[in-house]
Every structure is written in structure tokens, then in C-alpha cells.
C-alpha positions as CSV (number, residue, x, y, z in Angstrom):
1,M,0.0,0.0,0.1
2,A,1.3,3.4,-1.0
3,E,2.5,6.0,1.7
4,K,-0.4,8.3,2.3
5,K,0.3,11.9,1.5
6,L,-0.4,14.1,4.4
7,L,-0.1,17.9,5.0
8,L,0.7,19.6,8.3
9,L,-0.7,23.1,8.4
10,S,0.7,24.6,11.8
11,T,-0.8,28.0,13.3
12,G,1.2,28.2,16.7
13,G,-0.1,27.7,19.9
14,T,1.4,25.8,23.0
15,I,2.6,23.2,21.0
16,A,4.9,25.5,19.1
17,S,6.0,27.8,22.0
18,A,9.0,28.7,23.9
19,V,10.0,30.6,27.1
20,S,10.3,34.4,26.6
21,D,10.6,37.1,29.0
22,E,6.9,37.7,28.3
23,G,5.9,34.1,28.9
24,L,5.3,31.2,26.5
25,I,5.0,32.5,23.0
26,P,4.8,30.4,19.6
27,K,8.1,30.3,17.8
28,E,8.7,26.6,16.5
29,S,7.9,26.4,12.8
30,G,6.0,23.1,11.5
31,E,9.0,21.6,10.4
32,D,10.5,22.1,13.8
33,L,7.5,20.2,15.2
34,L,7.8,17.4,12.6
35,K,11.4,16.8,13.6
36,R,10.3,15.8,17.1
37,V,8.0,13.2,15.8
38,S,10.3,10.8,14.3
39,N,9.4,7.4,12.1
40,L,6.2,8.4,10.6
41,P,5.1,6.1,7.8
42,Y,3.7,9.0,5.9
43,D,4.6,11.3,3.1
44,I,4.4,14.5,4.9
45,D,4.5,18.3,3.6
46,V,4.6,21.2,6.1
47,K,3.2,24.8,5.4
48,D,3.3,27.3,8.1
49,I,0.2,29.6,7.9
50,L,0.1,31.4,11.2
51,Q,2.0,31.6,14.4
52,L,-0.3,32.8,16.9
53,D,-1.2,31.9,20.4
54,S,-4.8,30.6,19.8
55,S,-6.4,33.3,22.3
56,N,-5.6,35.5,19.5
57,I,-7.4,33.3,16.7
58,Q,-10.4,35.2,15.4
59,P,-12.7,35.2,12.6
60,E,-10.1,36.6,10.3
61,E,-7.9,33.7,11.2
62,W,-10.8,31.2,10.8
63,R,-11.3,32.4,7.2
64,K,-7.5,32.2,6.3
65,I,-7.4,28.5,8.0
66,A,-10.5,27.4,5.9
67,E,-9.2,28.9,2.7
68,K,-5.9,27.1,3.1
69,I,-7.5,23.7,3.9
70,Y,-9.9,24.1,0.9
71,E,-6.9,25.2,-1.5
72,Y,-4.7,21.9,-0.4
73,R,-7.6,19.4,-0.1
74,N,-7.3,17.9,-3.4
75,D,-3.3,17.5,-3.1
76,Y,-3.5,15.0,0.1
77,D,-5.1,12.1,1.8
78,G,-5.6,14.1,5.0
79,I,-4.5,17.5,6.7
80,V,-3.4,17.9,10.1
81,L,-3.9,21.1,11.8
82,S,-1.6,22.2,14.6
83,H,-3.4,24.9,16.9
84,G,-3.6,26.4,20.4
85,T,-5.8,24.6,22.8
86,D,-7.5,27.5,24.2
87,T,-9.8,28.2,21.0
88,M,-9.3,24.7,19.1
89,A,-12.9,23.5,19.8
90,Y,-14.3,27.0,18.5
91,T,-11.8,26.6,15.3
92,A,-13.0,22.9,14.9
93,S,-16.6,23.8,15.3
94,M,-16.5,26.9,12.8
95,L,-14.3,24.5,10.0
96,S,-17.1,22.1,10.2
97,F,-19.3,24.7,9.0
98,M,-17.2,26.6,6.4
99,L,-16.2,23.4,4.8
100,Q,-19.3,21.3,4.5
101,N,-18.8,17.9,2.6
102,I,-14.9,18.4,3.1
103,E,-13.8,15.4,0.9
104,I,-10.7,14.4,3.2
105,P,-10.1,14.2,7.0
106,V,-8.9,17.3,8.5
107,V,-7.6,16.7,12.1
108,L,-6.8,19.2,14.9
109,T,-4.4,18.8,17.4
110,G,-2.2,20.6,19.9
111,S,-0.5,20.0,23.2
112,Q,-0.6,21.2,27.0
113,V,3.2,21.4,27.1
114,P,5.4,22.9,24.6
115,I,7.0,20.1,22.2
116,N,10.5,21.2,23.3
117,V,9.8,19.8,26.9
118,V,11.2,16.5,27.7
119,L,7.7,15.4,29.0
120,S,5.4,17.1,26.5
121,D,2.3,15.5,25.4
122,A,3.0,17.1,21.9
123,P,4.5,14.1,20.1
124,D,2.0,11.7,21.0
125,N,-0.9,14.0,19.9
126,L,0.7,14.8,16.7
127,R,1.4,11.1,16.1
128,L,-2.3,10.4,16.7
129,A,-3.3,13.4,14.5
130,F,-1.5,12.1,11.6
131,A,-2.8,8.5,12.1
132,A,-6.3,9.9,12.0
133,A,-5.6,11.9,9.1
134,S,-4.6,8.7,7.2
135,V,-7.5,6.4,8.3
136,C,-10.6,8.3,9.2
137,Q,-13.5,9.2,6.9
138,P,-13.8,12.7,5.5
139,G,-14.6,15.3,8.1
140,I,-13.4,17.7,10.8
141,Y,-11.9,16.2,13.7
142,L,-9.9,16.9,17.0
143,A,-7.2,14.4,18.3
144,F,-5.9,14.6,21.9
145,D,-4.8,12.2,24.7
146,R,-5.6,9.1,22.8
147,K,-9.0,10.2,21.6
148,I,-10.3,11.0,18.1
149,M,-13.5,13.4,18.2
150,L,-15.9,15.0,16.1
151,G,-14.7,18.5,15.9
152,C,-18.1,20.2,16.5
153,R,-18.6,17.9,19.5
154,S,-15.2,18.8,21.2
155,V,-15.0,21.1,24.2
156,K,-11.7,22.1,26.0
157,V,-12.7,21.0,29.8
158,R,-9.2,21.2,31.6
159,T,-6.7,23.7,31.9
160,I,-3.3,21.7,32.7
161,N,-4.0,17.8,32.6
162,F,-3.1,16.0,29.4
163,D,-6.7,15.0,28.8
164,A,-7.8,18.5,28.1
165,F,-10.6,17.8,25.6
166,E,-13.8,15.7,25.9
167,S,-16.4,14.7,23.2
168,V,-19.7,16.1,24.6
169,N,-22.9,14.4,24.1
170,V,-21.5,11.7,21.7
171,P,-18.7,9.5,22.5
172,P,-15.1,9.8,20.9
173,I,-15.5,8.3,17.3
174,A,-12.1,6.6,18.1
175,R,-9.7,5.8,21.0
176,V,-6.1,4.1,20.8
177,T,-5.7,1.0,22.7
178,S,-3.0,-1.7,22.5
179,D,-4.8,-2.8,19.2
180,G,-4.3,0.5,17.6
181,I,-6.9,3.0,16.5
182,V,-10.2,1.3,17.5
183,F,-13.3,3.1,16.0
184,N,-16.8,3.2,17.8
185,K,-19.1,1.3,15.6
186,D,-22.1,2.5,17.3
187,I,-21.6,6.3,16.0
188,K,-22.9,7.2,12.6
189,L,-20.7,10.0,11.2
190,P,-22.6,12.6,8.9
191,K,-22.5,11.5,5.3
192,N,-21.3,13.8,2.6
193,S,-24.4,15.2,0.6
194,G,-22.4,16.9,-2.1
195,K,-19.3,18.8,-3.4
196,C,-17.4,20.7,-0.9
197,I,-18.1,24.3,-1.3
198,L,-15.8,27.0,0.8
199,N,-18.1,29.4,2.4
200,T,-16.4,31.6,5.1
201,K,-19.3,34.2,5.3
202,I,-20.2,34.8,8.8
203,D,-21.3,37.6,11.3
204,P,-19.5,37.8,14.3
205,H,-21.8,40.1,16.0
206,V,-23.1,37.8,18.2
207,A,-23.0,37.4,22.1
208,L,-22.5,34.1,24.3
209,I,-24.1,34.8,27.6
210,K,-24.3,32.7,30.8
211,L,-27.4,33.5,32.8
212,F,-27.1,33.9,36.7
213,P,-29.5,35.1,39.1
214,G,-29.9,38.8,39.0
215,F,-29.1,39.4,35.5
216,D,-30.5,42.4,34.1
217,P,-32.4,41.8,30.8
218,A,-31.6,45.3,29.8
219,L,-28.0,44.4,29.2
220,L,-29.4,42.1,26.3
221,E,-31.2,45.1,24.7
222,A,-28.0,47.2,25.3
223,M,-26.0,44.7,23.2
224,V,-28.6,44.7,20.3
225,D,-28.3,48.6,20.3
226,N,-24.7,48.2,19.8
227,G,-25.1,46.0,16.9
228,C,-25.4,42.4,18.3
229,K,-27.3,40.4,15.8
230,G,-27.9,37.1,17.5
231,I,-27.5,35.8,21.2
232,V,-26.9,32.2,22.6
233,I,-27.9,32.1,26.2
234,E,-26.7,29.5,28.6
235,G,-30.0,29.1,30.7
236,Y,-30.5,26.8,34.0
237,G,-30.8,23.2,33.9
238,L,-32.8,21.9,30.8
239,G,-32.4,25.8,29.5
240,G,-35.0,27.4,32.0
241,M,-34.9,31.5,32.4
242,N,-36.5,33.7,34.7
243,Y,-39.4,36.0,34.2
244,I,-40.4,37.2,37.7
245,R,-38.9,40.9,38.3
246,R,-36.2,40.5,35.8
247,N,-38.0,39.2,32.9
248,I,-35.5,37.5,30.6
249,V,-38.3,35.6,28.9
250,G,-40.2,39.0,28.0
251,C,-36.9,40.5,26.6
252,I,-36.2,37.3,24.6
253,G,-39.7,38.0,23.0
254,N,-39.0,41.4,22.1
255,L,-35.7,40.6,20.8
256,I,-37.3,38.0,18.4
257,K,-40.0,40.1,17.1
258,N,-37.2,42.6,16.2
259,N,-35.4,39.7,14.1
260,I,-32.7,38.9,16.7
261,P,-32.4,35.0,17.1
262,V,-32.0,33.9,20.7
263,I,-30.9,30.4,21.1
264,A,-31.3,28.6,24.4
265,S,-28.7,26.3,25.7
266,S,-28.0,24.8,29.1
267,Q,-25.0,25.9,31.5
268,C,-24.6,22.0,32.1
269,L,-21.9,20.6,30.1
270,Y,-23.5,17.3,29.2
271,E,-27.2,16.3,27.8
272,R,-29.7,18.2,26.2
273,S,-31.7,21.5,26.9
274,D,-35.3,20.9,26.6
275,L,-37.6,23.9,27.0
276,T,-40.7,21.8,27.1
277,K,-40.7,20.4,30.4
278,Y,-40.9,23.3,32.7
279,E,-43.0,26.4,32.7
280,V,-39.8,28.7,32.7
281,G,-38.7,26.9,29.6
282,R,-42.0,26.6,27.9
283,L,-42.7,30.4,28.2
284,A,-39.3,31.1,26.6
285,L,-40.4,28.6,23.8
286,L,-43.6,30.4,23.3
287,E,-41.6,33.5,23.0
288,G,-39.6,32.3,20.2
289,A,-36.6,31.1,21.9
290,I,-34.8,28.5,19.6
291,S,-33.7,25.2,21.7
292,A,-29.5,24.5,21.0
293,Q,-30.7,20.8,22.0
294,D,-27.4,18.9,23.1
295,M,-25.0,21.0,21.0
296,T,-21.9,22.5,22.7
297,S,-21.9,26.3,23.4
298,E,-18.8,26.6,20.9
299,S,-20.9,24.8,18.2
300,A,-24.0,26.8,19.0
301,I,-22.3,30.2,18.7
302,T,-20.4,29.4,15.7
303,K,-23.2,27.9,13.9
304,L,-25.4,31.1,14.8
305,M,-22.4,33.3,13.2
306,W,-22.3,31.1,10.2
307,G,-26.3,31.0,9.8
308,L,-26.1,35.0,10.3
309,G,-23.5,35.3,7.8
310,Q,-25.6,33.5,5.3
311,G,-28.4,36.4,5.7
312,M,-30.8,34.0,7.5
313,N,-33.8,35.6,9.3
314,V,-35.2,34.4,12.9
315,H,-37.2,31.8,11.2
316,E,-34.6,30.4,8.9
317,I,-32.4,30.5,12.0
318,S,-34.7,28.4,13.8
319,Q,-35.0,25.8,11.0
320,F,-31.2,25.8,10.7
321,F,-30.9,24.9,14.3
322,A,-33.4,22.2,14.0
323,T,-31.4,20.5,11.2
324,D,-28.1,18.3,12.0
325,V,-25.7,20.0,9.3
326,V,-22.2,18.3,10.5
327,G,-23.2,16.1,13.3
328,E,-23.5,18.9,15.8
329,V,-26.8,17.9,17.2
330,T,-28.7,14.9,18.2
331,L,-32.3,15.6,16.9
332,E,-35.2,14.0,19.1
333,N,-37.5,11.8,17.1
């Protein structure tokens, strides 16, 4: 069997960082990363496209990354994207929407410790990412700490431990065991439904709000007055929101009437939001709140940006969120 031809796109992050007087900053190139991972059975090219701490990765960088993946996708069997961990889940989710029906596996990875440190997790994560890029079905993935996860289901859950990412509400698609990469046969991955079309049109004028007792709904109106086009609200439990005194529910109704979509998700990391169970959720649903169901907050906010970028109105956003586009949501029968 011929060697798989793979591409490493490097963007900086902890994996490529070195010590400086100002703290860790990205300095290592993609070639530097590859030199520290020996004996890989692939034909690997390297291209450096960014050199940033991932806290500085923003919509402009998402567009550039998506454009480069789209440009090179027909030249390789798979692509590995090295990236800082702090915003990697957001990037993975956004790439899932920008590059729907991608024809090859694209695997994001990084590390909790720079690759030039003796006990770094970077070499193992890179090996896993290259292996995933050689065997996974087409799609956007995140590989970390012996797990391969669907990109739009990945969340960073730890700041210092090596098992920094988890696949939320669906199991990892594969794990590394003594038998190698073992795929979970129970997971149905989204199937390509056409040709990949690069679509980087997004509207970043959105907000992600975590509800807390005493939150003043006037702040939501102030954000809209200052250009906010859509809001994801992490409500309580199944997505409940208060209407006594500080009437969040009524405010949502006013925003919906003014064509501002409001997505209701849960502050709980696991399981779904369900606005139909309690009065506080049903009232929000009656006002037009759109349920995020079991989506991650990272996926919900990037899906909202992408939908607004397509010019969708509130009704169209509601339909969009009721659609499983890239495996980001489990729809109830």
C-alpha cells in the first residue's frame, strides 16, 4: 500500500511555543514540530500559515485556515492542523460549517506542554493526528490524548491535565488502545451530501451569555442596540430562564420580534436542553427562543455566526438549528 500523503498546517499555539521574558510565545515552525516526531510512515509536507497563541485566533484567522484547507484538499489524503488548545474547539466547530462536505479528513491537534519540553504531550498528539488523518472518514476532527473526536462535539474541559478535551454528548469516534486506533462502530458519522464548497461568510456580531440570578435583561437590549445580531443564552438546567422581576423571557420575545435570534442552551456540559419540560422553559419557547438541544456552546455560537453570515432571518435560523448539518446536534425523534 502506498504511503498516505499528508499535510501539516501549523498555526502556533502551545505546541509550538518557547519560553520568553513575556511568557510562552509561539516560535517553532511546522518543520520544527515534525523533526521531533520521528518514524512516521507517511509522506508529509509542511506549511506554516500562522504563528499565534490561539487566544488571538479570531474570525479573520478562521477564514484564512479554511481557505488554505480548501486550497490544498485535493493534493493530500488528509490534513493535520496544529493549533493552540484554548480556542481549538471553536475553530473545529467553525471549520465544520465553513467546509461542509470536505472530501478528506482534517484533524486538529495541539498540546498542553510545548513540544521542546522533555515530557510534553505534543509528540503523541501529533502522531495520533497524523494517524487519524490517514484512516478517518472525511470530516473535521480533533485528536487529543488518545481520543479522536468529531470537531463540532469537542470541548476543552481542563486547563493543565493532558486529557484536556472531551467529546460532549456523543462518545469519541475512536480511541487508541493496544490494538491501535479502535473506532466506535455505534457512532454514525455525517455523510457527505455533495461537493465541498468553501463558505466563509459569517457574522461575528453575536453574544454568548451565561445566565445568573440577578442578570438584568436590559443588558441584552443594550447589546442589540450596539450591533449584536444574535445571542446564545446558557440557561439553567434544561434551559430555564426567569420571568419574575427581571423578565428575561419577555426580553427574548421582544428581541425575536425584532429579528434577533436567541438560542437557548444549558449551562450543564452534558445532556440536552429541553424547553418543553418546565414552565420557565415553555414560556421562553412560546416567545420564540430556539433550543440548542444537545449542542456545545462552541458549536452553537459558531453555527449562529455562520447562519447569520448567510443572511438567515429568525425563522430560517430556527429551521437551521433544527437541522443536523455536520453532526453537531442529536435530533429527537
